[in-house]
N, C-alpha and C positions, 0 to 999 in steps of 0.2 A: 474660420477654422476649416481646415481641410477634412475630407472624409477619413483619411488615415489617422489624423489626430483624434477625431471623434471616436473612431473604432478602437484606437489605442486606449483612450480614456475609459471606454466601456469595458474592455477586457480587464483593465487594471481594477476597475470598480467591482466587477464580478469576482475576480480572483481574491481581492481583499475581503469581500464579504464571505466567501467560502472559507478563507483562512481564519477569519475571526470566529466562525462557527465551529471550528475544529477544537475539541476539548484538549486540554493540556495532558500530554501522556506521562505515565509513570513507569519508567523502565523497570523498577523493582517489582511492581505489581505484574508486569508482563512475564516475568520469569515463570509464573505458574500457568501461563497461557501459550507457551511456545511449543508444546509437544506436537500440536497439529502441523506446525511449520517445519520442525526439525527433520521429519521423515524424508523430506525431499531437499529443502533448502539448507539443511545442516550437513549434507554429505558432499564433500569436495568432489567436483567433477561429475556429479550425478547426472545421468540421462535417463529419462523415463522411456517406457516402451508402449504406453497406452495413452491415447489411441495411436499416436505417432511417436517415433523416437525424436526427442528434442532435449536440448540442454536446459537444465533448471537453473535459473539465474541466482547468483549470490545476492542476498538482500542485506547482508551485514555492511554497514557503512553508507547505505543509501540515505538520502534526505528524508526526514520524517514526512514532509508534505507529499512527497512522491509516493511513499508507502501507503499513506492514508488514502490518497487519491486512487491508487491502483486497487486497493481493497474495496473502496466504494464503487469503482467501475465494475469489478467482478460481481459485487452484490447486486448491482442494478442490471447486469447482463451486457454492459457496454464492452466488456472484454469477455471473450468466450473461452472458457476452460472449465469443464464440468466440476472437477475437484476443487479448484480455487473458488468457483461460485458457491459451491456447497459450504465450504469453510467460511467464506465471507458472509454468507447469509446467516451464519450462526453467531456473528460478531456484532456487538453493540458499537456505537461510535467511540465509547470510552475504551473498549477492547482494542479497536483499531489504533487509537492514539497511543495506548500503552505499548502495543507491539511495535509501532513505528518508533517510539522513543527508545525502546530496547534495541531493535535492530540498527537504528541509526548510530547508536553508541558503540557498535562493534566495528572492528577493522574490516576493510574491503578485502 
């Protein structure tokens, strides 16, 4: 086996294990949890001004695994954004899965 093959198999195994541990999301349950997201992500073309002006990404229609991974990275500090980190820290794994199921069901 080549080193590329071994590394590829390792990445696949880790990704598979992470995906297997993600709870199944409930889009209906997430409807009661979206208020903290809608203030920024629910406003078309919204740009924030603090601490820097930047475009807020649309999360509707994103893949659920991407959304869960992003929230987990904010929670762990791997992604740096103070507001998103504070929100992610307040979410359980089930909350993240529910929000991901809801937002992935929306149109981009």
